[in-house]
C-alpha positions, 0 to 999 in steps of 0.5 A: 500499499502506498501512503501520501501526505494528507494535504500539507499536514504531517499525517499520511493516509493510504491511497485507497480509503474505505467509504462506509456510507452504507455501514449503518444499513441492515444489509451490512451487519456488524460482523461484516463491518468487523471483517472489513476493518480487519481486512483493511488493517491487514492490507494497509488501508488506514484511512476511513471515511464516514459521516454523522448523516450516514444512516443517521449515525448508524455508520459511526456506531458500527465503526465505533464497535469495529475500531475498539483497540485499533484507533491508533492504526487508523485515520478516521474522518467524519463529517457534520452539517447535514440534517440530523433531526427535526429541530431548527438547529439540527443541521448547518455549520453554526457553532451551536450545531457544531458543538452538538454534532462533534460530541454526538459523533464522539459518543457513537465512535466511542472515541475521545477525538476525531482525526479529520473533521469535515464540514460536509457542505458549505452553509450559506446561512452561517458566516464561515468565520463562525464555523472556522473559529468553532473548528479551531476551538475543537482542535485546541480542545483536542477533540479534532486533529485536522479539518477538512471541507467537502463539496466546496467550490474553489472560491469557497475553499480559497476564501475560507483558507485565506480567512483562516490565515488572516485570523490565525485559525487552522485552515482546511488541509483537505477537500473531498470532492465529486471526481471520477473519469466522467465527472471532471469539473474540479479540474477547472479551478479547484485542483489548480487552487489545491496545487498552489496552496497544497490542499489535499484532494480526496475524491468520492464516487470514484466508480460513478456509483458502480458504472465504472466497474463495467458491470452495466452492459449496453442494451441490458437491464441493470443487474438485480440489486445494483444501484443502477436499478433505481439510482438516477445518478447511475442511470444518467451514465447509461447512454451510448456515449458512456457505454462506448467509453467504458467498453474501450477503457475496459479493453485497455485495462484488460490488455494490461492485466487489470480490471476496470475498477482498478483503472478508475482508481489508478487514473484518480491517483495519477491526478494532481493533489489526490492523496486518497480515493474513497471507495465504498464497500458493503462486502469484504470482496469489494474491499479486496478488489479496490485494494488492487488499484494501489499497486498500479501506478499509471505512467505518463504515456498510459495516462495520455492514452486513457485521457485520449479515450475519455476525450474522444 
């Protein structure tokens, strides 16, 4: 497993991270979570991503059980600001909700600290000064070690970190963004900013909800039980254009002894400022498949060939 710096921080994270957004569902038992965490530890994955909103705390709860006695082996990230109740202050980036949210996450995770705490989404109703000051207080209180942003636009990240620098607060060291082979908007402004200011980038949805595994075939119904059966997000890629690209990419990867899902991860890891790719899993087998991508580093020539297919 390769490890990279989390932005300009001193901590190192595995290039393949573990996404746990479905750990709180009934379909993923505690035993399955325990096995996935054990396998991740054995194979070098040390970066785990969750959020309070995943199954309304269920993901954090199952992780809290599975991580007992192992916190020193993992870098655990969670998020706050999404709606967690029916009250008017059960969401948002206010200091009020921040204090409640972090304490609730710590209880569910059964920990005295959170390694990386993300603001899940920019909050137009809360001054970013209030949020940054509140997050800085959490770091100095020992409840949080590093802070990150999620789903920010480039100007939002730039403004927040400049404000943090001016006020003497800790900046966002990492941003989590929607980024994969068919979703490349971040390359226009966000990645150049991250390069210039050494902010780490952690892509989510690296497989486009499973479409970039190649399991969805042209002219055939989505596999039973797959996201493609009902997910509008996955279905938007089920066009002749995207099917053609996946077919070409799958053939290109196969010629080199790799699967499509490995190429999707390796391509992201070849992009500037990407420190880890978050891959969700509900089965142990999925984790083992995703880990294979950590051993494949695309050369400049290979990256050029893949980009030619994507741009065709």
